[in-house]
N, C-alpha and C positions, 0 to 999 in steps of 0.2 A: 668788953674786950674782944668777944667773938666777932662782933660786927666790924671792928676796925681791922681785924685780920683778913676778913673777906674783902673789904675795900682795898687793902694793901695788895692783895692778890690780883684783884681786877685792874689796879693801876699798873702792876708789872706786866700783866697780859696785854694791856693796851699799849704799853711802851714797846713790847716785843713786836706787836703787829705793825707799829709805825716804823720800826727800824729795820725789819726784815720784810722786804716786799716779795710776794710770790714770784717764783721764776728766777730770782737773782742768785740763789745759792747753788753752788755746783754739787752734784750728787755723784755717788759711785757709779750709778747707771750711766751718767753722762761720760764719765772718764772711761769706763769699759767700752762704751759705744765708740768713743773717739779713737781708742787704741786697738780695737778688735782687728783691724787690718794689719796690725804689726806682729801678731803672734807668730806667723810663719817665719818672719825675719828674726824675731827674738829667740826662736828655737833652732835657728840655723838651717831652716828648710828653704829659705828664699834668697840664698846667695849673700854677697857682700854688701848689698845696699837695700834699704827698705823700699817697698813699692810705693808709688805715688799716693795711693789712698791712705797708707800708713802715715806718710808725712803730712798729708792734709789733716789727719786726725790729731797729730802732734801740734800742728798750728792752731787747730780749733781748741785744743786743750789749753794752750797758752793764752788764747784770746778769752777763754771762759774764766780762767783763774786769775782775776785781777786784784782782788782784795787779799790781804794777808790771811784772812780766814779761809777764803776760797783756795789759796795756794796750799795751805796746811791740809785742808780737806782733800784736795786733789792728790797731794803727796801721800797721804794715808791710804787713799783708794788705789793709787798706783802700786804702793808697797804691798797691799793685800792682794791685788790682782796678780802681781808678779809672783808672789808666794804660792799661788795656785797653779802656776805653770811649772811642773816638775823639771822639764828639760830646758828651762830658760838659760840662755848663755849670758853670763854676767857682762862680758865684754860687749856683746851686741846691745844689751840693755843700756849700759852706760854711754855707749857711743851713739845711740839713737837720735837724740836731739841734734848733735853736731852733724850727723849724716843727713838729717832732714833740713839742716841749716836753720834751725829754730833754737833760740836760747830760752830754755825754761828755767825757772828759779829753784828747781829741785831735780835730783837725778832720778832716772828710771832704775829702781833697785829694789831688791827684796829686803835689804838690811839698813837702808838709810834712816837716820833718826829725824823724823819730820818735825820734832819739837824744837830743833835748833834753828 
């Protein structure tokens, strides 16, 4: 019985290796890097429009988050990052994709339920 448990575990590990290729999954580091240039806009220090590097990051985020799992992961990362910005302006955050003319599949928000 013990041997069949080990074999089952090895089969599961092999399946995961073949279904998740290195470099394909989006990480919170990727999301934070993509949106780092947006912080001054999101806190109201950069006027009414996000700077071009911010919009480039939003576009890169959209291009990176293609699968449902990536979109969910990106949403959770955005939510966590937004929660760490104490003076984040909710209106600036929610309008960011539209102002960058990029349609993302989840809002930039501290409170959005990413599981929906």
